[in-house]
N, C-alpha and C positions, 0 to 999 in steps of 0.2 A: 912564602914566595911561590909563584907558579912553577910546576915541575912537569917535564915531559913524561907522558905515560908510556910504559913499555909496550912493545908491539902486541897486537891482539893474540890471544891464545887460540890455537887451532882446535876448536872443539865445537860441537853443535850447540846452538842456543835454544833455550826453552823459556817458557813463560816465567817471569820473575817468581821465584819460589815463595810459597805462602808466607813464610816467616818474615819476609821483607815488605809485605804489602802494607800500605798505609793504614788500612782498616784495623790492623792489629796493634797499632801504636797510639799512645796518648798524644795530646797536643804538645805537652812538654817534651816528649821523646822526639817528635818530628822537628820541633823547633831546635833541638840540640844537635841532632845527627842526621836529619833528613829521612826520606823513605821513598818508596815507589808506589804511585797510584796508577789510575787508568781513567781515561775519559768516560768509560762506561760504568765506573764505580764511584759511589759517594752517596751521602745522605740526600734525600729528595725533598723538594720544597716547591712552592709556587711564588714567583716574583713578577709583579706587574701583570698577573693573569697568565703567566707562561710556566709550563713545567720546567723545573730547574734542578740540576744536579750539582752539588757543591764539590769542587775538586781541590782547590787550595783556598783557604778562608780562615777567619779567626777561630773556627771550630776545630781546626787541626794545626794550629800554631802559626798561621800567617798573620802579619801585622800591617804590612804596607799595601797589600792588594788582596782581592778576592777573584778567583777564576772559577767560573761556572760554565756548565753546558746547558743550553736552552734547546728545547724541542718544540716545534710548532707543526702540527698536522695541517693539511690543506684546509683553508678557511679560518684558521686561528690567527689571532693577532695580540700584541701586547697593548696595554694602555699607553697613552701619551704621557710621558713623565720627564722630569728634570731633576738633576742633582745639583744643588748649589754648592756642595762641598766636595764633589768627586767628579773625575773624568771617567769615561767608559769607552772601551773599544769592543767591537763585535766582529769576530772573524767567522765568515761563512765557511763551514767545513764540509758539509754535505747538503745536497739539494740546492734549491735557489728560492729567493723570495724578494722582498722589498723592504727597504729601510728609509726612514725619514732623515735625510742628510741635507744640511744647509737649507731647511725649509721645503724640500721637495722630495717626493717619493722616487727612489731610484732602485733599479734592479741590482741585487747582489748575488754573485755566483761564487762557487768554491774558490778560495784564494783571495777574495775581496775582504777588506778590513775597514769597517766604518769606525771613525773616531769622533767622539762627542766631548767637547770641553765642558767644564762645569758651567751651569747656567743655561745650557742649550737644550731645548726640548727635542726629544727623539722617541722613536717607536719602531717596531718591526712587525712584519706580517707575512703570512704564507697565503698567496691567493687561493681562492676556492677551487680554481681549475688546475691547480698544481697536482702532479701525480705522486709526489713524494713528500716526506717530512722535511722540514728545514731544520738543520742542526747548526747551531752557532756556539762558538766558544768565546766567552766574554771575560773581560778584565775590568774590574771596578777598583779605582784607586783614589782615596783610601776606601776600605770596605764600608758599605752602608749597613750599619748594624740593625736598623729597623726592618731590613728585608727578612730577618730571621725571627722576628717576634711571633708571627702567626703560626709558624711551624713548631714553636715551643723551644727554639734553640737559643733565644736571647731573652733575658728578663729585663724589660724596659725600665721598670720602676727601680730595680736594684742595680741596673747597669752592669750585669754580668752574663757571661755565656753559660748555658746549661750543659755542661760537659757530659753529664751522665746520659741525658737524652741524646746528645750528639753521638756519643760512642755507640749506644744501642741502635740508633737509626742508621749509622754508617755500617756497622757490622752486619745488619740484617737487610740492607738494601739489595734488591734484585738487580743484577747487572743489566744495563741497556743492551739492545742489539744494534751495534754500530758496525758498518762496513769497514774493513781494514784496507780497502782500495783507496789509493791517493787520488782524490778528485780535484785537488786544488791546482789551478793554472793561472796564467797571466791574463788579465782583462783590462781593457782601456775604454770600456763604454762609459757614457756620462762624463766626457772630458771636463765639463764645466765644474765638477765637484772633485776632480782628482787633485792631489796635492801638488803635482808637477805643473798644474795650471794656476796654482795659487801661491801667494807668498806665505812664509811661515807665520806671519802676523795674522793673515786671513784664516789659516788653519787653526791657529790658537784661539781666535775669537768665535769661529763658526763651525769648525769641524771640517772633515773631508773624507773621501772614499779612497783609502790606500789599497795596495795589493802587495801580498807577501813576496812576490818575485821582483819587486822594484824598490830600491832604496840606496842608501849611501854604502859604498864599498868599504869592507872591513876585513882585516886578516890577522887581528891581534891574538887569536888563540890557536892559530896554526891550521885552520880548516877553511874550506871555501870552495866555490864562491859563497860569501856570506854578505848579508845586507842588514844594515840598521834601518828598520822600517818605521817604527814609532820611536822617536827620540827628539831631544830639544831642538836639534838643527832642522827638523821637519815641522816644528811648531807645537809638539806635545810637551807637557811639563811633568806629569806624574805617570802617565801610561808609557810603557816601553815594550817593544817587540822586536826581536831579531830572528832572522831565518837563514838557514844555511844548507847547502848540499855538502855531503861528506863522501868521498870516494872510498872504496873498499880498502881496508887495512891502513887507513890514515887516522891516527889518534889525535885528539886535541890536547891542549895543555890543561892539566888539572888546575883548578882555580876556585876561588870563592869570592864573593862580593861583600866588601866590608859594610855596605850601607843599603843593600837591595835584597829583598826577597825575590826568588826566581822560581818559576814553574815551567820546566823544560819538557817539551812534548816530542816524542818520536813519531813523526807523521808517516814515515815509510821506511821499510827495510828492517833488519834485525841488528841489534847491537848489544853491547854491555855498557853499563854506567857505573862509574865510581861514585858512591854516595856516602859521605861521611867517613867511613873507614872500611868499606867493603865493595867488591864488584858484584853487580846484580845483572842477570840476563834481562833483556828487554825485547818486547814485540811491538808492532805498530799500535799506537794509541796509548802506550805506557807513558807515564808522566814522572819525571824526576822532580821530587819536591825538595828544593834546596833553599831553605830560608837563609837569611843573612848570616854569613860566617861559616856555612856548611861547605866543605870541600866537595867538588863534583867535577866530573869529566866523562868522556865516553870513548869507546873504540868499537869498531864494527868489522864484520866479515864480508859485508856486501854494501853496495851504495845505499846511503840513507839520507833522509831529510829530517833535520831537527829544527824546531822553532820554539822560542820561549818568551813568555811574558815576564817582565821584571818591573818592579816599582820600588823607588824611583828608577828611571833609566840609569843604567850602570855607569856611574861617573868613573869608576876604575878602568872601564874599557875605553872611555873617551880621552883620558888625560894624555895618552901616548899617540893620539892621532893628530893629523893636521887640522882637524875640525875644532880643536879646543886649545885655548891659550889664555892664561891669566884670568881664569874664571869666566871667560866668554866662549860661547859656542857659535860657530858660523855654519850656514847652510852648506850642503854638499849636493852635487848633481845626482839625479835619480838614474841609476844604472840597472838595467833589467838582467836577471838571470835567464840565460837562454839555453836551449837544449844542448848546443855544442859546448857550453861551459860545464855540463854535467857528464864528464867522461865516465863511461862504464854503465850509465843508467839508460835503459831503453824504454822507460815508461813516462818520459817527460811530457807534460801536457802544456802546449803553447797557449791555450786559451783563445779568447776572442780579442782581436785588436781592432779598434775602431778605425775607420778610414776618413 
């Protein structure tokens, strides 16, 4: 049963101590009790022509989803590709670029989240005149194992992961240089491909361009304002993403998901996370790896933004909401998180709103 976490300890926070870092654990250990990773840490690969860092994936114990960080320098682009068996979500984290959404190239800015159902062609690119790298955090559900063949991480003929190669590559990977400044904001450009301009059925068949600051209101774990962004009521089936603001000294309810792997990211602020059976200090871009059944929660000394990918979308969160009844999910209004909602946080980015 969920339990209320005790108030935060009044002590300085430091980087998650080395012994708790995901690179020091096997996939079996992470699957059983979780760990803490970071968006700048992980084995490196190339997928669809793009530099890729694996954060949560079958190589470290994840079964239902894979979360990667993609880096595209100015002038770089992915190939055009389609997954017939998987959905994909691409969150623009830093920089800006373009994504092929619903058959057209649209600009994506930090905070935008492009969703692609299975069977839908998609691609991403960073224009040559851009001044910065485009950094994306992606979710693929279920994981596409053939992405790991060329890197030597998956043996296609035998159908097994090469865990010895994965462990060595993960431990020796050089950390990426990522800014810890929160750049994500609300955007409403390209209204024709935004989910609030489409029906869930249209999103399900052709995809859409979401934004992390807009979604269905949710308060089931005691923090907020929180939004369900990618969830069945919006039209997704396997991809799930929730985003929340947490005021200082407000703990959430420790919980686990009986049927969903979750990759929870601290986007801004400092906090502590409960993972499996211990408290661990977090800094921005740290990642709580909480596979299905692993207890997790968080507490903070200062305002924070958390957001997590989970697959399938957490049924256990929906069953106690008005959005779910007798096995059916109904759509909910899109409600924006606004600056005045984030009491105590002075760095809120309103983003660009189309007129």
